TILUM-535152 format. One line per 10 residues: number of its first residue (from 1); their letters; for each residue z, x, y of N, C-alpha, C. Coordinates in nm, 2 decimals. Atoms other than C-alpha are relative to their C-alpha. Layout:
N
NUM = a = Z/X/Y/Z/X/Y/Z/X/Y | ...
END
This chain:
262
1 = mrqiplqgav = -0.12/-0.05/0.05/14.60/-0.22/13.41/-0.01/0.11/-0.05 | 0.00/-0.11/0.08/14.59/0.15/13.36/0.13/0.09/0.01 | -0.09/-0.06/0.03/14.83/0.30/13.15/-0.04/0.15/-0.02 | 0.02/-0.11/0.05/14.88/0.67/13.09/0.08/-0.01/-0.11 | -0.09/-0.01/0.09/14.95/0.70/12.77/0.08/0.16/-0.01 | -0.02/-0.10/0.01/15.20/0.96/12.68/0.15/-0.03/-0.12 | -0.06/0.01/0.09/15.45/1.06/12.35/0.14/-0.03/0.08 | -0.19/0.02/-0.01/15.79/1.06/12.53/0.06/-0.08/0.12 | -0.01/0.13/-0.09/15.71/0.76/12.78/-0.08/-0.08/-0.02 | 0.10/0.13/0.08/15.57/0.41/12.67/-0.06/-0.08/0.15
11 = nlrdvggyrt = 0.07/0.12/-0.10/15.52/0.25/13.04/-0.03/0.09/0.13 | 0.01/-0.06/-0.10/15.38/0.49/13.26/-0.15/-0.08/0.03 | 0.11/0.08/0.00/15.11/0.28/13.44/-0.05/0.05/0.17 | 0.07/0.01/-0.16/14.90/0.31/13.83/0.04/-0.12/0.02 | -0.05/0.12/-0.10/15.01/0.07/14.04/-0.11/-0.06/0.04 | 0.12/0.04/-0.07/14.66/0.05/14.19/-0.09/-0.11/-0.09 | 0.10/0.05/0.05/14.34/-0.14/14.10/-0.01/-0.17/-0.02 | 0.00/0.14/-0.03/14.46/-0.51/14.17/-0.10/-0.04/0.16 | 0.05/0.03/-0.13/14.28/-0.70/14.41/0.09/-0.10/0.11 | -0.10/0.10/-0.14/14.42/-0.88/14.76/-0.04/-0.14/-0.02
21 = wtggqvrqgl = 0.01/0.10/-0.09/14.43/-1.21/14.90/-0.14/-0.01/0.14 | 0.11/0.01/-0.11/14.22/-1.04/15.19/-0.11/0.06/-0.04 | 0.17/-0.07/0.03/13.89/-0.91/14.96/0.03/0.18/-0.01 | -0.01/-0.15/0.02/14.05/-0.55/14.92/0.03/0.04/-0.15 | -0.07/-0.01/0.10/14.18/-0.38/14.63/0.09/0.12/0.01 | -0.11/-0.08/0.04/14.47/-0.16/14.55/-0.02/0.15/-0.02 | 0.04/-0.14/0.04/14.39/0.19/14.56/0.09/0.08/-0.12 | -0.05/-0.06/0.16/14.45/0.38/14.21/0.03/0.16/0.03 | -0.03/-0.15/-0.03/14.60/0.74/14.22/0.10/0.02/0.09 | -0.07/-0.04/-0.10/14.83/0.70/14.47/0.13/-0.04/-0.01
31 = vyrsdalskl = -0.09/0.04/0.05/15.12/0.52/14.30/0.04/-0.03/-0.11 | 0.01/0.01/0.13/15.25/0.52/13.98/0.16/-0.08/-0.06 | -0.10/0.09/0.04/15.53/0.33/13.79/0.05/0.04/-0.17 | 0.00/-0.07/0.15/15.71/0.45/13.47/0.12/-0.02/-0.03 | -0.12/0.05/0.04/15.99/0.41/13.24/0.04/0.22/0.03 | -0.12/-0.17/-0.05/16.29/0.79/13.24/-0.15/0.08/-0.09 | 0.09/-0.12/0.04/16.05/1.11/13.21/0.10/0.10/-0.04 | -0.06/-0.10/0.02/16.36/1.31/13.05/-0.07/0.00/-0.16 | 0.04/-0.02/0.17/16.18/1.28/12.67/-0.15/0.05/0.02 | 0.10/-0.06/-0.01/15.88/1.42/12.79/-0.03/0.15/-0.12
41 = tdadvttvsg = 0.05/-0.12/0.06/15.65/1.65/12.58/-0.03/0.11/0.05 | 0.08/-0.08/-0.10/15.48/1.95/12.68/-0.10/-0.02/0.03 | 0.15/0.03/-0.03/15.16/1.80/12.64/0.00/-0.15/0.13 | -0.03/0.11/-0.11/15.33/1.49/12.84/0.00/0.08/0.13 | 0.02/-0.07/-0.14/15.43/1.72/13.12/-0.16/0.04/0.08 | 0.16/-0.02/-0.10/15.03/1.87/13.19/-0.08/-0.14/0.01 | 0.08/0.13/-0.08/14.93/1.52/13.17/0.06/-0.08/0.16 | -0.04/0.02/-0.13/15.16/1.41/13.44/-0.03/0.08/0.08 | 0.06/-0.05/-0.10/15.07/1.70/13.61/-0.10/-0.01/0.08 | 0.12/0.05/-0.07/14.73/1.61/13.64/0.01/-0.13/0.12
51 = lgltkvvdfr = -0.04/0.09/-0.10/14.84/1.34/13.85/0.05/0.01/0.16 | 0.02/-0.08/-0.10/14.89/1.53/14.15/0.14/-0.06/0.08 | -0.11/0.08/-0.06/15.25/1.37/14.21/0.05/0.12/0.12 | -0.05/-0.06/-0.08/15.41/1.49/14.51/0.16/-0.02/0.05 | -0.10/0.05/-0.01/15.75/1.27/14.47/0.02/-0.10/-0.11 | -0.05/0.07/0.14/15.93/1.16/14.18/0.12/-0.08/0.04 | -0.15/0.04/0.00/16.23/0.89/14.26/0.03/-0.09/-0.12 | -0.08/0.04/0.17/16.45/0.80/13.99/0.09/-0.10/0.04 | -0.09/0.13/-0.07/16.61/0.48/14.04/0.16/-0.03/-0.09 | -0.08/0.02/0.13/16.90/0.54/13.75/0.15/0.03/0.06
61 = ipmelqydga = -0.16/-0.03/0.00/17.25/0.57/13.79/0.01/0.12/-0.08 | -0.01/-0.11/0.08/17.44/0.90/13.69/0.06/-0.01/-0.12 | -0.06/0.02/0.09/17.60/0.75/13.39/-0.15/-0.01/-0.11 | 0.11/0.02/0.07/17.22/0.70/13.27/-0.06/0.13/-0.02 | 0.04/-0.14/0.06/17.12/1.02/13.31/0.08/0.08/-0.05 | -0.12/-0.07/0.09/17.43/1.18/13.16/-0.03/-0.03/-0.15 | 0.07/-0.01/0.14/17.30/1.03/12.86/-0.09/-0.02/-0.05 | 0.18/-0.04/0.03/16.93/1.04/12.85/-0.05/0.13/0.06 | 0.07/-0.12/-0.01/16.90/1.38/13.04/-0.11/-0.01/0.14 | 0.15/-0.02/-0.11/16.69/1.49/13.37/-0.14/-0.05/-0.04
71 = drlptglspt = 0.14/0.02/0.02/16.36/1.39/13.40/-0.05/0.15/-0.02 | 0.09/-0.09/0.06/16.10/1.67/13.25/-0.14/-0.04/0.11 | 0.10/-0.02/-0.10/15.89/1.77/13.54/-0.10/0.07/0.02 | 0.06/-0.13/-0.02/15.59/1.99/13.64/0.04/0.09/0.05 | -0.06/-0.09/-0.08/15.70/2.28/13.76/-0.01/0.01/0.17 | 0.02/0.05/-0.18/15.76/2.26/14.18/0.02/-0.12/0.00 | -0.03/0.15/-0.02/15.86/1.87/14.12/0.19/0.01/-0.04 | -0.16/0.07/0.06/16.24/1.77/14.17/-0.03/-0.13/0.00 | -0.04/0.15/-0.02/16.34/1.41/14.11/0.08/-0.06/0.12 | -0.11/0.04/-0.07/16.51/1.23/14.42/0.06/-0.13/-0.05
81 = srpvsdlgly = -0.07/0.13/0.08/16.77/1.04/14.28/0.01/-0.13/0.12 | -0.01/0.13/-0.09/16.80/0.69/14.46/0.05/-0.13/-0.08 | -0.02/0.03/0.07/17.03/0.51/14.25/0.01/-0.17/0.03 | 0.00/0.20/0.01/17.00/0.06/14.18/0.10/0.04/-0.08 | -0.13/0.06/0.10/17.30/-0.05/14.04/-0.05/-0.09/-0.07 | 0.02/0.11/0.10/17.29/-0.21/13.70/0.10/-0.11/-0.04 | -0.11/0.09/-0.01/17.61/-0.38/13.78/0.07/0.03/-0.17 | -0.10/-0.07/0.12/17.77/-0.19/13.45/-0.05/-0.02/-0.10 | 0.03/0.01/0.15/17.50/-0.28/13.20/0.02/0.09/-0.10 | 0.03/-0.12/0.04/17.47/0.06/13.11/0.10/0.05/-0.13
91 = gtlvgaigsg = -0.13/-0.03/0.07/17.80/0.10/13.02/0.05/-0.10/-0.06 | 0.01/0.11/0.10/17.81/-0.22/12.86/-0.02/-0.01/-0.11 | 0.05/-0.06/0.09/17.58/-0.13/12.63/0.03/0.14/-0.11 | -0.07/-0.10/0.08/17.69/0.19/12.54/0.13/-0.07/-0.11 | -0.16/0.03/0.09/18.04/0.04/12.45/0.00/-0.11/-0.10 | 0.00/0.09/0.08/17.92/-0.26/12.28/-0.05/0.04/-0.11 | 0.03/-0.07/0.14/17.70/-0.05/12.05/0.06/0.10/-0.04 | -0.06/-0.15/0.06/17.91/0.26/12.02/0.18/-0.08/-0.10 | -0.13/0.05/0.06/18.23/0.00/11.92/-0.03/-0.02/-0.19 | 0.02/0.03/0.14/18.00/-0.08/11.60/0.08/-0.12/-0.06
101 = dpvvqeqmlg = -0.07/0.11/-0.01/18.17/-0.41/11.61/-0.09/-0.10/-0.03 | 0.08/0.13/-0.01/17.95/-0.71/11.49/0.09/-0.12/0.12 | -0.08/0.10/-0.04/18.22/-0.95/11.64/0.03/0.02/0.14 | -0.01/-0.02/-0.14/18.28/-0.77/11.98/-0.14/0.02/0.06 | 0.14/-0.05/-0.04/17.90/-0.70/12.01/-0.06/-0.21/0.02 | 0.00/0.15/-0.01/17.86/-1.09/11.97/0.04/-0.05/0.15 | -0.07/0.10/-0.10/18.12/-1.19/12.21/-0.06/0.08/0.15 | 0.05/-0.08/-0.11/17.95/-0.92/12.46/-0.12/-0.06/0.04 | 0.12/0.00/0.00/17.63/-1.00/12.43/-0.10/-0.13/0.00 | 0.00/0.13/0.02/17.60/-1.31/12.25/0.00/-0.12/0.08
111 = ggraeaymrd = -0.01/0.15/-0.04/17.54/-1.71/12.32/-0.07/0.02/0.18 | 0.06/-0.02/-0.10/17.32/-1.62/12.63/0.08/0.06/0.13 | -0.09/-0.14/-0.12/17.58/-1.35/12.81/-0.10/0.07/0.04 | 0.06/-0.13/-0.03/17.34/-1.08/12.81/-0.16/-0.05/0.08 | 0.14/0.04/-0.07/17.03/-1.32/12.96/0.12/0.00/0.16 | -0.06/0.07/-0.13/17.31/-1.44/13.23/0.03/0.18/0.10 | -0.05/-0.10/-0.05/17.37/-1.08/13.31/-0.11/0.10/0.01 | 0.16/-0.03/-0.08/17.00/-0.97/13.37/-0.01/-0.08/0.12 | 0.03/0.13/-0.14/16.96/-1.28/13.61/0.11/0.07/0.12 | -0.10/-0.05/-0.02/17.30/-1.15/13.75/-0.06/0.14/0.10
121 = iyrtfvsspe = 0.08/-0.16/-0.01/17.12/-0.77/13.80/-0.07/-0.09/0.12 | 0.11/0.03/-0.05/16.81/-0.94/13.95/0.05/-0.03/0.13 | -0.04/0.02/-0.15/17.00/-1.09/14.24/0.08/0.07/0.08 | -0.04/-0.14/-0.05/17.18/-0.79/14.30/-0.11/0.11/0.12 | 0.10/-0.06/-0.06/16.85/-0.63/14.36/-0.04/-0.06/0.20 | 0.07/0.07/-0.14/16.79/-0.86/14.68/0.12/0.00/0.08 | -0.06/0.04/-0.07/17.13/-0.95/14.79/0.09/0.14/0.03 | -0.10/-0.16/-0.06/17.32/-0.52/14.77/-0.07/0.04/0.12 | 0.10/-0.05/-0.09/17.22/-0.38/15.08/0.00/0.16/-0.02 | 0.03/-0.14/0.04/17.27/-0.02/14.91/-0.17/-0.07/-0.09
131 = nraqfaatlr = 0.14/-0.02/0.12/17.00/-0.14/14.63/-0.11/-0.03/0.12 | 0.11/0.05/-0.09/16.76/-0.30/14.94/-0.02/0.14/0.06 | -0.01/-0.10/-0.08/16.82/0.04/15.14/-0.07/0.13/-0.11 | 0.06/-0.07/0.10/16.68/0.23/14.79/-0.15/-0.08/0.01 | 0.08/0.05/0.03/16.39/-0.01/14.75/-0.11/0.04/0.19 | 0.08/0.01/-0.18/16.29/0.01/15.17/-0.04/0.10/0.02 | 0.05/-0.16/0.02/16.31/0.41/15.14/-0.11/0.01/-0.07 | 0.08/-0.01/0.10/16.09/0.40/14.87/-0.16/-0.07/0.06 | 0.12/0.04/-0.07/15.81/0.18/15.04/-0.02/0.04/0.08 | 0.03/-0.15/-0.11/15.86/0.43/15.37/-0.07/0.08/-0.04
141 = eiadarqgpv = 0.08/-0.13/0.02/15.73/0.70/15.15/-0.09/-0.03/-0.04 | 0.13/0.02/0.03/15.46/0.52/15.00/-0.07/-0.05/0.10 | 0.08/0.09/-0.15/15.31/0.39/15.37/-0.01/0.15/0.07 | 0.02/-0.17/-0.09/15.36/0.76/15.48/-0.16/0.07/-0.06 | 0.13/-0.05/0.03/14.99/0.89/15.49/-0.02/0.16/-0.03 | -0.02/-0.12/0.04/15.13/1.26/15.47/0.06/0.00/-0.12 | -0.02/-0.05/0.13/15.25/1.19/15.10/-0.08/-0.02/-0.04 | 0.17/0.04/0.12/15.05/1.21/14.83/0.09/-0.07/-0.09 | 0.00/0.16/0.05/15.07/1.01/14.54/0.19/0.05/-0.07 | -0.14/0.04/0.03/15.44/0.86/14.44/0.01/-0.07/-0.11
151 = lyhctsgkdr = -0.01/0.06/0.10/15.59/0.80/14.11/0.14/-0.03/-0.02 | -0.12/0.02/-0.03/15.88/0.60/14.09/0.07/-0.08/-0.17 | -0.02/0.08/0.15/16.09/0.48/13.74/0.15/-0.02/0.00 | -0.16/0.01/0.06/16.42/0.40/13.58/0.03/0.03/-0.12 | 0.01/0.00/0.11/16.52/0.36/13.26/-0.09/0.00/-0.08 | 0.09/0.10/0.04/16.30/0.12/13.08/-0.16/0.02/0.09 | 0.12/0.05/-0.10/16.05/0.10/13.37/-0.06/-0.14/-0.03 | 0.03/0.14/-0.05/16.10/-0.23/13.39/0.09/-0.13/0.09 | -0.12/0.09/-0.08/16.40/-0.43/13.58/-0.05/0.08/0.13 | 0.01/-0.05/-0.15/16.45/-0.18/13.91/-0.19/0.04/0.00
161 = tgwmsyvllr = 0.12/0.00/-0.09/16.11/-0.06/13.90/-0.10/-0.11/0.00 | 0.12/0.10/0.01/15.93/-0.37/13.78/0.05/-0.05/0.15 | -0.02/0.10/-0.10/16.11/-0.55/14.07/-0.06/0.10/0.13 | 0.08/-0.10/-0.08/15.97/-0.24/14.30/-0.14/0.02/0.00 | 0.11/0.03/0.01/15.65/-0.29/14.19/-0.05/-0.13/0.04 | 0.01/0.14/-0.06/15.63/-0.70/14.23/0.05/0.04/0.13 | 0.03/0.02/-0.16/15.73/-0.61/14.62/-0.06/0.07/0.07 | 0.11/-0.05/-0.05/15.50/-0.38/14.65/-0.11/-0.03/0.02 | 0.12/0.06/0.04/15.20/-0.52/14.51/-0.01/-0.12/0.10 | -0.09/0.07/-0.10/15.35/-0.85/14.71/-0.05/0.03/0.14
171 = alavpedtae = 0.02/-0.01/-0.10/15.37/-0.70/15.01/-0.15/0.08/0.05 | 0.14/-0.02/0.01/15.01/-0.55/15.01/-0.13/-0.12/-0.04 | 0.09/0.14/0.01/14.89/-0.93/14.98/-0.09/-0.01/-0.17 | 0.06/0.05/0.11/14.80/-0.92/14.58/0.09/-0.10/-0.01 | -0.06/0.13/0.04/14.86/-1.26/14.46/0.10/-0.03/-0.07 | -0.12/0.00/0.05/15.17/-1.37/14.36/-0.01/0.00/-0.17 | -0.01/0.03/0.15/15.09/-1.47/13.94/-0.11/0.18/0.00 | 0.04/-0.10/0.04/14.89/-1.13/13.96/0.14/0.11/0.00 | -0.14/-0.06/0.00/15.22/-0.96/14.06/0.11/-0.01/-0.11 | -0.16/0.03/0.12/15.42/-1.13/13.80/-0.06/0.04/-0.16
181 = rdylasntfr = 0.07/-0.02/0.11/15.14/-1.06/13.51/0.05/0.14/0.00 | -0.04/-0.12/-0.06/15.21/-0.71/13.67/0.18/0.03/-0.11 | -0.12/0.06/0.07/15.57/-0.75/13.59/0.07/-0.01/-0.17 | -0.05/0.05/0.15/15.57/-0.89/13.24/-0.09/0.07/-0.10 | 0.12/-0.08/0.07/15.30/-0.62/13.13/0.14/0.06/-0.06 | -0.10/-0.03/0.06/15.65/-0.47/13.04/0.01/0.00/-0.14 | -0.01/0.05/0.11/15.68/-0.62/12.76/-0.07/0.05/-0.13 | 0.15/-0.10/0.07/15.30/-0.50/12.60/0.08/0.12/-0.03 | 0.05/-0.15/0.00/15.35/-0.16/12.66/0.19/0.06/-0.09 | -0.13/-0.05/0.03/15.74/-0.17/12.54/0.02/-0.06/-0.18
191 = aaydarvrag = -0.01/0.11/0.14/15.72/-0.42/12.22/0.02/0.14/-0.12 | -0.02/-0.06/0.12/15.68/-0.14/11.95/0.14/0.13/0.01 | -0.12/-0.14/-0.01/15.92/0.16/12.07/0.12/-0.11/0.01 | -0.14/0.08/0.10/16.22/-0.14/12.10/0.00/-0.03/-0.10 | -0.06/0.06/0.14/16.16/-0.28/11.77/0.05/0.12/-0.03 | -0.04/-0.11/0.03/16.21/0.09/11.66/0.16/0.00/0.06 | -0.13/0.00/-0.02/16.51/0.11/11.86/0.12/-0.08/-0.06 | -0.10/0.11/0.10/16.67/-0.25/11.69/-0.01/0.04/-0.15 | 0.00/-0.01/0.14/16.55/-0.12/11.34/0.10/0.13/-0.01 | -0.03/-0.09/-0.01/16.69/0.21/11.39/0.20/-0.01/0.03
201 = lkqsgrmqnp = -0.10/0.05/0.01/17.02/0.06/11.51/0.09/-0.04/-0.10 | -0.01/0.08/0.15/17.03/-0.16/11.17/0.03/0.08/-0.05 | 0.01/-0.12/0.07/16.97/0.11/10.98/0.11/0.05/-0.02 | -0.11/-0.11/0.00/17.25/0.36/11.10/0.11/-0.09/-0.01 | -0.14/0.05/0.03/17.50/0.06/11.05/0.04/-0.05/0.16 | -0.11/0.00/-0.10/17.59/0.04/11.41/-0.03/-0.15/0.09 | 0.02/0.12/-0.04/17.46/-0.31/11.49/-0.04/-0.09/-0.11 | 0.01/0.08/0.07/17.45/-0.59/11.27/-0.12/-0.10/0.00 | 0.07/0.10/-0.10/17.26/-0.81/11.46/-0.10/0.08/0.13 | 0.05/-0.06/-0.11/17.01/-0.57/11.67/-0.05/-0.09/0.10
211 = dlliplqevr = 0.07/0.11/-0.09/16.85/-0.88/11.81/0.03/-0.05/0.11 | -0.07/-0.02/-0.07/17.14/-0.89/12.02/-0.08/0.04/0.15 | 0.08/-0.11/-0.06/16.93/-0.64/12.24/-0.11/-0.04/0.10 | 0.16/0.06/-0.08/16.61/-0.86/12.32/-0.01/-0.01/0.13 | -0.02/0.04/-0.12/16.75/-1.01/12.61/0.02/0.12/0.09 | -0.01/-0.11/-0.04/16.82/-0.64/12.73/-0.12/0.03/0.04 | 0.10/-0.13/-0.01/16.52/-0.48/12.67/-0.13/-0.12/0.03 | 0.13/0.05/-0.05/16.27/-0.76/12.76/-0.02/-0.05/0.16 | 0.01/0.08/-0.17/16.14/-0.86/13.13/-0.03/-0.16/-0.06 | 0.04/0.18/-0.02/16.12/-1.25/13.19/-0.01/-0.06/0.08
221 = qdyldaataq = 0.06/0.06/-0.10/15.99/-1.48/13.40/0.15/-0.04/0.09 | -0.13/0.13/-0.09/16.35/-1.68/13.47/0.09/0.15/0.07 | -0.04/-0.07/-0.08/16.48/-1.29/13.56/-0.07/0.03/0.12 | 0.07/-0.05/-0.14/16.26/-1.22/13.84/-0.01/-0.15/0.06 | -0.04/0.14/-0.11/16.31/-1.62/13.96/0.10/0.01/0.05 | -0.12/-0.02/-0.05/16.61/-1.50/14.00/0.01/0.05/0.12 | 0.03/-0.11/-0.10/16.55/-1.24/14.21/-0.05/-0.05/0.12 | 0.09/0.09/-0.10/16.26/-1.47/14.39/0.13/-0.13/0.12 | -0.06/0.15/-0.04/16.52/-1.77/14.46/0.12/0.04/0.07 | -0.08/-0.04/-0.07/16.77/-1.54/14.59/-0.06/0.06/0.14
231 = leadyggfyg = 0.09/-0.08/-0.11/16.52/-1.35/14.84/-0.03/-0.13/0.09 | 0.00/0.13/-0.12/16.45/-1.75/14.95/0.10/-0.04/0.05 | -0.12/0.04/-0.07/16.80/-1.81/14.99/0.03/0.05/0.08 | -0.03/-0.12/-0.07/16.87/-1.51/15.17/-0.08/-0.03/0.14 | 0.12/-0.07/-0.09/16.56/-1.45/15.40/-0.11/-0.13/0.01 | 0.12/0.10/-0.05/16.35/-1.77/15.40/-0.09/-0.01/-0.05 | 0.13/0.00/0.00/16.08/-1.63/15.25/-0.04/0.18/-0.05 | 0.05/-0.15/0.04/15.88/-1.28/15.09/0.01/0.06/0.15 | 0.03/-0.04/-0.11/15.79/-1.23/15.45/0.13/0.07/0.09 | -0.13/-0.05/-0.09/16.17/-1.22/15.61/0.08/0.06/-0.11
241 = yltqglsldl = -0.07/-0.08/0.11/16.29/-1.05/15.28/-0.07/0.17/0.06 | 0.08/-0.09/-0.03/16.01/-0.79/15.40/0.10/0.07/0.13 | -0.02/-0.04/-0.13/16.13/-0.77/15.77/0.17/0.02/0.03 | -0.09/0.01/0.01/16.44/-0.85/15.75/0.12/0.07/-0.09 | -0.06/-0.05/0.08/16.62/-0.76/15.41/0.02/0.17/-0.01 | 0.04/-0.17/0.03/16.42/-0.41/15.40/0.05/0.03/0.13 | 0.02/-0.03/-0.11/16.40/-0.39/15.75/-0.11/0.12/0.07 | 0.14/-0.03/-0.02/16.05/-0.30/15.74/-0.09/-0.05/0.13 | 0.11/0.04/-0.06/15.87/-0.33/16.08/-0.14/-0.01/-0.02 | 0.13/0.00/0.09/15.52/-0.44/16.12/-0.08/0.10/0.00
251 = rtlaklqdrm = 0.08/-0.14/0.01/15.40/-0.09/16.20/-0.01/0.08/-0.15 | -0.05/-0.04/0.14/15.53/0.02/15.86/-0.06/-0.07/-0.08 | 0.10/0.09/0.12/15.35/-0.29/15.68/-0.10/0.04/-0.01 | 0.12/-0.01/-0.01/15.03/-0.20/15.85/-0.03/0.12/-0.06 | 0.08/-0.13/0.04/15.04/0.16/15.74/0.03/-0.01/-0.18 | 0.05/0.02/0.17/15.10/0.05/15.37/-0.11/-0.07/-0.02 | 0.12/0.05/0.03/14.83/-0.18/15.37/-0.13/0.14/0.05 | 0.10/-0.08/0.01/14.61/0.11/15.54/-0.01/0.10/-0.12 | -0.03/-0.11/0.10/14.72/0.37/15.30/-0.02/-0.08/-0.15 | 0.02/0.05/0.16/14.72/0.15/14.97/-0.08/-0.08/-0.03
261 = vr = 0.11/0.10/0.00/14.43/-0.11/15.01/-0.12/0.08/0.05 | 0.13/-0.02/0.00/14.06/-0.01/15.00/-0.09/-0.10/0.07
END
């Protein structure tokens, strides 16, 4: 798992390097996954420039862009906005924290509500036609041999980005448990930063119990399971999801293999 260390983002990784069922290996240097790139330092921009990216796909919704800012990218590179719905989670979070009221925060996020919210979001990655279209468009670009290296991201680089990476790896015949491990690794890369966010909210008095945020900050196997169960229910399995849900034909899937696996 190759992380690219930056000061303004903590979850930028190369998706390549994994072995496939077929004995191949996913090529490195072609696809990257990340959290938001809006807080990159000048040194970070130079590092990102060295990746040779020709495409940056931003899965964030307009409200996230409004609060967090647009990506800081090397000269000549503009992000492609491809919003994937978070079912209003970001707005809920801003409202809960902004209220400064521990009772309201507990009512909105406590008692398993945050976890349930996350599972619902993951189901819509599969069930929403609009969301499927965004993921499918990104996979088609990755499959295009004329395309240079691609990076996709959301805010934390763990849910929408995590699902995109899981789907890509599974489509490349990377074993399911390996794809799950890549997904769950966001917890390792984000842990220190997320803990600082919680400490800052407590210190500023905006949250008495910032641990309410942990289910929203973490990735969990049962969130991923909610999406894969939806996929089984709607399409009968992963191949059905690729061909029917994402409308990827066999030629595109073969191009994806040719480009990404050596």
